[in-house]
C-alpha positions in Angstrom: 0.0 -0.1 0.1 3.2 2.3 1.0 5.2 1.7 -2.1 2.6 1.5 -5.0 0.0 4.1 -3.2 -2.8 1.2 -3.6 -5.8 1.8 -1.5 -6.8 -1.4 1.1 -9.3 -2.3 -1.4 -6.8 -2.6 -4.5 -4.3 -4.3 -2.1 -6.7 -6.7 -1.0 -7.7 -7.5 -4.5 -4.2 -8.2 -5.8 -3.4 -10.3 -2.3 -6.3 -12.6 -3.1 -5.4 -12.9 -6.6 -2.3 -14.7 -5.5 -2.9 -16.1 -2.0 -6.9 -16.9 -2.2 -7.0 -18.2 1.6 -4.9 -14.8 2.8 -7.1 -13.6 6.0 -5.4 -11.1 7.9 -6.4 -10.9 11.7 -8.5 -8.4 12.9 -5.9 -6.3 14.4 -4.0 -6.2 11.3 -7.2 -5.6 9.2 -7.3 -2.2 11.6 -3.9 -1.2 11.0 -4.4 -1.4 7.1 -7.8 0.7 7.5 -5.7 3.3 9.7 -3.2 3.4 6.8 -5.8 3.6 4.3 -7.4 6.6 5.6 -3.9 8.4 5.8 -3.0 7.8 2.6 -6.3 8.4 0.7 -8.4 10.2 3.0 -11.1 7.6 3.5 -11.5 4.0 3.9 -11.9 1.8 0.5 -13.4 -1.2 2.2 -15.1 -2.0 5.1 -14.0 -4.9 7.2 -15.8 -7.5 8.8 -14.7 -8.6 12.0 -14.5 -12.1 12.7 -15.5 -13.2 16.1 -14.8 -16.7 17.0 -17.7 -18.9 18.2 -17.5 -21.6 20.7 -18.0 -25.2 19.4 -20.6 -27.0 21.5 -20.5 -30.7 22.1 -23.4 -32.3 20.1 -23.6 -34.8 22.8 -23.4 -33.2 26.4 -24.0 -29.4 25.2 -20.8 -27.8 26.9 -18.5 -25.4 25.3 -15.6 -27.3 24.1 -13.2 -24.6 22.7 -12.7 -22.6 19.6 -11.2 -24.8 17.1 -12.9 -27.9 15.8 -10.1 -29.8 16.9 -10.9 -29.3 20.3 -14.4 -30.4 19.8 -13.1 -33.6 18.4 -10.5 -33.7 21.4 -13.7 -33.0 23.9 -15.7 -35.9 22.2 -13.0 -38.6 22.3 -12.0 -37.8 26.0 -15.6 -37.0 27.6 -17.6 -39.4 25.6 -15.2 -42.4 25.5 -18.2 -44.6 24.8 -19.1 -43.3 21.4 -17.6 -45.0 18.6 -14.9 -43.2 16.3 -17.7 -43.1 13.4 -19.7 -41.1 15.8 -17.1 -38.9 16.4 -16.7 -38.3 12.6 -20.3 -37.9 12.5 -20.4 -35.1 15.0 -17.5 -33.4 13.0 -19.2 -33.7 9.5 -22.0 -31.9 11.4 -19.6 -29.2 12.3 -17.9 -29.0 9.2 -21.8 -28.4 7.5 -22.3 -25.9 10.1 -19.1 -23.9 9.0 -20.1 -24.1 5.6 -23.5 -22.8 6.0 -22.4 -20.0 8.0 -20.1 -19.3 5.2 -22.7 -19.5 2.6 -24.9 -16.7 4.9 -22.0 -14.4 5.8 -21.0 -13.8 1.7 -24.6 -13.7 0.6 -24.8 -17.2 -0.7 -21.9 -17.6 -2.6 -19.5 -20.6 -2.5 -16.1 -20.8 -3.4 -15.1 -23.8 -5.5 -13.0 -25.1 -2.7 -16.1 -25.0 -0.6 -17.9 -26.8 -3.1 -15.2 -29.4 -3.2 -15.4 -29.5 0.7 -19.3 -29.9 0.5 -19.2 -32.9 -1.8 -16.4 -34.3 0.6 -19.0 -33.9 3.4 -21.9 -35.0 1.4 -20.2 -38.4 0.4 
């Protein structure tokens, strides 16, 4: 942004062409928005902050942590009597919920990678 005098939006679009999965954290994005304002006098794009959501165990309803891996670990340790297939089924539900949340946050659009994940989940 500094060297090429790009707005945040222009820099973001260039970055996404090269690194589709790039996702700066909210703190860094705020710094870039501030830089955008200093360089160009306005903010060129809105940034939607991502608030992590707690993963809830489908078996007992307890909070299992912020990541899917923490949910899987909780299922394996706290519910030892369930089969590994049940753990996998619970994780599949978690993946489907995440994909649905992405569809909603993007107005229904889904990337090719997300479509492949959905095909994998449906299989």
